A tleap script that builds the chain and sets N, CA, C and O, in Angstrom:
source leaprc.protein.ff14SB
mol = sequence {
  NMET THR LYS TYR SER LYS LYS ALA GLN GLU
  LYS ILE GLU THR VAL MET HIE GLU PHE LYS
  ALA GLY THR LEU LYS SER GLY LYS ASN GLY
  LYS GLY GLY LYS VAL LYS SER ARG LYS GLN
  ALA VAL ALA ILE GLY ILE SER GLU ALA LYS
  GLN ALA GLY LEU LYS VAL PRO SER CLYS
}
set mol.1.N position { -20.466 -1.313 -8.029 }
set mol.1.CA position { -19.264 -1.291 -8.828 }
set mol.1.C position { -19.021 -1.651 -6.275 }
set mol.1.O position { -19.537 -1.347 -5.199 }
set mol.2.N position { -17.584 -2.656 -7.060 }
set mol.2.CA position { -16.880 -3.099 -5.975 }
set mol.2.C position { -16.075 -1.954 -4.994 }
set mol.2.O position { -15.658 -0.927 -5.529 }
set mol.3.N position { -15.863 -2.198 -3.426 }
set mol.3.CA position { -15.185 -1.107 -2.814 }
set mol.3.C position { -14.367 -2.006 -1.904 }
set mol.3.O position { -14.408 -3.191 -1.575 }
set mol.4.N position { -13.405 -0.670 -1.562 }
set mol.4.CA position { -12.390 -1.241 -0.595 }
set mol.4.C position { -13.169 -1.336 0.669 }
set mol.4.O position { -14.208 -0.701 0.849 }
set mol.5.N position { -12.572 -2.254 1.658 }
set mol.5.CA position { -13.133 -2.340 3.033 }
set mol.5.C position { -12.239 -1.994 3.707 }
set mol.5.O position { -11.060 -2.336 3.609 }
set mol.6.N position { -13.065 -0.760 5.004 }
set mol.6.CA position { -12.890 0.084 6.206 }
set mol.6.C position { -11.408 -0.237 6.494 }
set mol.6.O position { -10.597 0.687 6.562 }
set mol.7.N position { -10.921 -1.908 6.716 }
set mol.7.CA position { -9.770 -2.366 7.202 }
set mol.7.C position { -8.886 -1.635 5.740 }
set mol.7.O position { -8.245 -0.625 6.028 }
set mol.8.N position { -8.838 -1.977 4.592 }
set mol.8.CA position { -8.055 -1.704 3.278 }
set mol.8.C position { -7.551 -0.489 3.277 }
set mol.8.O position { -6.376 -0.247 3.001 }
set mol.9.N position { -8.393 0.347 3.580 }
set mol.9.CA position { -8.561 1.928 3.372 }
set mol.9.C position { -7.522 2.317 4.413 }
set mol.9.O position { -6.426 2.706 4.011 }
set mol.10.N position { -7.704 2.264 5.360 }
set mol.10.CA position { -6.698 2.468 6.425 }
set mol.10.C position { -5.453 1.819 6.225 }
set mol.10.O position { -4.559 2.457 6.780 }
set mol.11.N position { -5.042 0.791 5.644 }
set mol.11.CA position { -3.803 -0.045 5.685 }
set mol.11.C position { -3.168 0.751 4.323 }
set mol.11.O position { -1.962 0.938 4.161 }
set mol.12.N position { -4.185 1.161 3.422 }
set mol.12.CA position { -3.864 2.078 2.221 }
set mol.12.C position { -3.085 3.438 2.443 }
set mol.12.O position { -2.059 3.850 1.903 }
set mol.13.N position { -4.174 4.195 3.737 }
set mol.13.CA position { -3.535 5.672 4.120 }
set mol.13.C position { -2.436 5.278 5.358 }
set mol.13.O position { -2.093 6.277 5.991 }
set mol.14.N position { -2.024 4.422 5.669 }
set mol.14.CA position { -1.135 4.359 6.950 }
set mol.14.C position { -0.166 4.060 5.537 }
set mol.14.O position { 0.880 4.534 5.983 }
set mol.15.N position { 0.181 3.618 4.202 }
set mol.15.CA position { 1.523 3.055 3.817 }
set mol.15.C position { 1.764 4.862 3.276 }
set mol.15.O position { 2.758 5.554 3.496 }
set mol.16.N position { 0.654 5.210 2.623 }
set mol.16.CA position { 0.724 6.739 2.314 }
set mol.16.C position { 1.423 7.613 3.153 }
set mol.16.O position { 2.392 8.300 2.834 }
set mol.17.N position { 0.827 7.543 4.343 }
set mol.17.CA position { 1.601 8.172 5.351 }
set mol.17.C position { 3.279 7.733 5.409 }
set mol.17.O position { 4.008 8.680 5.703 }
set mol.18.N position { 3.993 6.381 5.157 }
set mol.18.CA position { 5.213 6.438 5.679 }
set mol.18.C position { 5.537 7.063 4.061 }
set mol.18.O position { 6.229 8.078 4.144 }
set mol.19.N position { 5.216 6.708 2.713 }
set mol.19.CA position { 5.708 7.126 1.448 }
set mol.19.C position { 5.867 8.538 1.559 }
set mol.19.O position { 6.813 9.003 0.923 }
set mol.20.N position { 4.642 9.921 2.706 }
set mol.20.CA position { 5.197 10.958 2.662 }
set mol.20.C position { 5.958 11.575 3.297 }
set mol.20.O position { 6.341 12.734 3.135 }
set mol.21.N position { 6.405 10.328 4.586 }
set mol.21.CA position { 7.412 10.729 5.400 }
set mol.21.C position { 8.529 10.019 4.911 }
set mol.21.O position { 9.439 9.580 5.614 }
set mol.22.N position { 8.458 9.944 4.006 }
set mol.22.CA position { 9.482 8.849 3.723 }
set mol.22.C position { 10.969 7.782 4.122 }
set mol.22.O position { 12.197 7.727 4.053 }
set mol.23.N position { 9.652 7.009 4.600 }
set mol.23.CA position { 10.030 6.191 5.145 }
set mol.23.C position { 9.755 4.734 4.125 }
set mol.23.O position { 10.497 3.830 4.508 }
set mol.24.N position { 8.982 4.370 3.085 }
set mol.24.CA position { 8.439 3.419 2.578 }
set mol.24.C position { 9.316 2.891 1.678 }
set mol.24.O position { 9.733 3.401 0.638 }
set mol.25.N position { 9.642 1.503 2.305 }
set mol.25.CA position { 10.616 1.166 1.171 }
set mol.25.C position { 9.849 -0.193 -0.023 }
set mol.25.O position { 8.922 -0.873 0.417 }
set mol.26.N position { 10.347 -0.418 -1.412 }
set mol.26.CA position { 10.114 -1.242 -1.712 }
set mol.26.C position { 10.944 -2.438 -2.279 }
set mol.26.O position { 12.062 -2.156 -2.708 }
set mol.27.N position { 10.594 -3.548 -2.325 }
set mol.27.CA position { 10.595 -4.849 -2.230 }
set mol.27.C position { 10.879 -5.742 -1.229 }
set mol.27.O position { 10.856 -5.012 -0.237 }
set mol.28.N position { 11.082 -6.629 -0.922 }
set mol.28.CA position { 11.522 -7.652 0.188 }
set mol.28.C position { 12.238 -7.611 0.975 }
set mol.28.O position { 13.425 -7.859 0.769 }
set mol.29.N position { 11.596 -7.165 2.563 }
set mol.29.CA position { 12.200 -6.128 3.864 }
set mol.29.C position { 12.965 -4.860 3.188 }
set mol.29.O position { 14.169 -4.739 3.417 }
set mol.30.N position { 12.396 -4.051 2.483 }
set mol.30.CA position { 12.573 -2.990 1.897 }
set mol.30.C position { 14.608 -2.982 0.877 }
set mol.30.O position { 15.562 -2.204 0.903 }
set mol.31.N position { 14.461 -3.642 0.520 }
set mol.31.CA position { 15.865 -3.935 0.278 }
set mol.31.C position { 16.163 -3.184 -1.697 }
set mol.31.O position { 17.042 -3.174 -2.559 }
set mol.32.N position { 14.218 -2.494 -1.392 }
set mol.32.CA position { 14.376 -2.035 -2.724 }
set mol.32.C position { 14.819 -0.525 -2.770 }
set mol.32.O position { 14.811 0.153 -3.797 }
set mol.33.N position { 15.247 -0.040 -1.395 }
set mol.33.CA position { 15.314 1.394 -1.687 }
set mol.33.C position { 13.858 1.997 -1.515 }
set mol.33.O position { 12.792 1.382 -1.493 }
set mol.34.N position { 14.161 3.806 -1.363 }
set mol.34.CA position { 13.207 3.945 -1.229 }
set mol.34.C position { 12.056 4.247 -2.051 }
set mol.34.O position { 12.167 4.499 -3.251 }
set mol.35.N position { 11.031 4.228 -1.478 }
set mol.35.CA position { 9.699 4.316 -2.880 }
set mol.35.C position { 9.760 5.995 -3.440 }
set mol.35.O position { 9.899 6.920 -2.640 }
set mol.36.N position { 9.637 6.197 -4.856 }
set mol.36.CA position { 9.585 7.954 -4.740 }
set mol.36.C position { 8.303 7.991 -5.604 }
set mol.36.O position { 7.728 9.078 -5.551 }
set mol.37.N position { 7.756 7.112 -6.340 }
set mol.37.CA position { 6.383 7.485 -7.021 }
set mol.37.C position { 4.919 6.969 -6.227 }
set mol.37.O position { 4.570 5.867 -5.803 }
set mol.38.N position { 4.319 8.179 -6.242 }
set mol.38.CA position { 2.911 8.174 -5.574 }
set mol.38.C position { 2.204 6.790 -5.910 }
set mol.38.O position { 1.719 6.090 -5.020 }
set mol.39.N position { 2.179 6.449 -7.235 }
set mol.39.CA position { 1.118 5.274 -7.982 }
set mol.39.C position { 2.036 3.793 -7.304 }
set mol.39.O position { 1.300 2.853 -7.003 }
set mol.40.N position { 3.455 3.602 -7.089 }
set mol.40.CA position { 4.026 2.721 -6.474 }
set mol.40.C position { 3.597 2.582 -4.562 }
set mol.40.O position { 3.372 1.558 -3.917 }
set mol.41.N position { 3.605 3.386 -4.304 }
set mol.41.CA position { 3.154 3.737 -3.067 }
set mol.41.C position { 1.555 3.129 -3.075 }
set mol.41.O position { 1.330 2.375 -2.129 }
set mol.42.N position { 0.712 3.297 -3.770 }
set mol.42.CA position { -1.072 3.094 -3.687 }
set mol.42.C position { -0.581 1.418 -4.171 }
set mol.42.O position { -1.150 0.410 -3.752 }
set mol.43.N position { 0.358 1.419 -4.944 }
set mol.43.CA position { 0.017 -0.030 -5.338 }
set mol.43.C position { 0.542 -1.472 -4.237 }
set mol.43.O position { 0.203 -2.635 -4.020 }
set mol.44.N position { 1.646 -0.399 -3.742 }
set mol.44.CA position { 2.427 -1.677 -2.197 }
set mol.44.C position { 1.232 -1.581 -1.426 }
set mol.44.O position { 0.558 -2.580 -1.675 }
set mol.45.N position { 0.508 -0.649 -0.389 }
set mol.45.CA position { -0.666 -0.245 -0.188 }
set mol.45.C position { -2.041 -1.780 -0.444 }
set mol.45.O position { -2.584 -2.728 0.123 }
set mol.46.N position { -1.961 -1.107 -1.575 }
set mol.46.CA position { -2.933 -2.599 -2.053 }
set mol.46.C position { -2.875 -3.991 -2.253 }
set mol.46.O position { -3.730 -4.876 -2.213 }
set mol.47.N position { -1.114 -3.970 -2.580 }
set mol.47.CA position { -0.956 -5.482 -2.470 }
set mol.47.C position { -0.336 -6.009 -0.292 }
set mol.47.O position { 0.058 -7.083 0.162 }
set mol.48.N position { -0.527 -4.847 0.295 }
set mol.48.CA position { -0.201 -4.989 1.328 }
set mol.48.C position { -1.541 -5.740 1.889 }
set mol.48.O position { -1.697 -6.876 2.336 }
set mol.49.N position { -2.456 -4.639 1.685 }
set mol.49.CA position { -4.021 -5.140 1.877 }
set mol.49.C position { -4.277 -6.577 1.994 }
set mol.49.O position { -4.507 -7.225 3.015 }
set mol.50.N position { -4.166 -7.120 0.295 }
set mol.50.CA position { -4.631 -7.751 -0.311 }
set mol.50.C position { -3.905 -9.751 0.293 }
set mol.50.O position { -4.351 -10.898 0.264 }
set mol.51.N position { -2.155 -8.806 0.917 }
set mol.51.CA position { -2.242 -10.733 1.409 }
set mol.51.C position { -2.869 -10.370 2.914 }
set mol.51.O position { -3.337 -11.384 3.434 }
set mol.52.N position { -2.972 -9.385 3.596 }
set mol.52.CA position { -3.672 -9.606 4.381 }
set mol.52.C position { -5.152 -10.060 4.622 }
set mol.52.O position { -5.760 -10.050 5.693 }
set mol.53.N position { -5.550 -10.420 3.518 }
set mol.53.CA position { -6.599 -10.865 3.461 }
set mol.53.C position { -8.380 -10.235 3.491 }
set mol.53.O position { -9.421 -10.864 3.686 }
set mol.54.N position { -8.058 -8.159 3.096 }
set mol.54.CA position { -8.811 -7.880 3.061 }
set mol.54.C position { -9.779 -7.472 2.203 }
set mol.54.O position { -9.161 -7.583 1.144 }
set mol.55.N position { -10.976 -7.036 1.874 }
set mol.55.CA position { -11.457 -6.782 0.881 }
set mol.55.C position { -11.320 -5.801 -0.305 }
set mol.55.O position { -11.926 -4.729 -0.323 }
set mol.56.N position { -10.673 -6.125 -1.084 }
set mol.56.CA position { -9.971 -4.879 -2.539 }
set mol.56.C position { -10.314 -5.785 -3.577 }
set mol.56.O position { -10.103 -6.988 -3.729 }
set mol.57.N position { -11.088 -4.634 -4.482 }
set mol.57.CA position { -11.355 -5.145 -5.860 }
set mol.57.C position { -10.443 -5.509 -6.585 }
set mol.57.O position { -9.318 -5.054 -6.377 }
set mol.58.N position { -10.731 -6.683 -7.930 }
set mol.58.CA position { -9.606 -6.777 -8.783 }
set mol.58.C position { -9.255 -5.978 -9.551 }
set mol.58.O position { -10.081 -5.075 -9.417 }
set mol.59.N position { -8.694 -5.743 -10.150 }
set mol.59.CA position { -7.676 -4.920 -11.447 }
set mol.59.C position { -9.023 -3.984 -12.002 }
set mol.59.O position { -8.884 -3.196 -12.937 }
savepdb mol mol.pdb
quit
């Protein structure tokens, strides 16, 4: 089973802290408003990790 890299895990953790603090925004440049769903926050973290070129398993 493929695993997330350590850096990818840290990126997702950072995003989840932003979500808990209520500062995580969705969409380009945060124009989509506040993220209210935990699932959406995780998806944003995974997406940002992929964009940074970190090891993230496929769906």
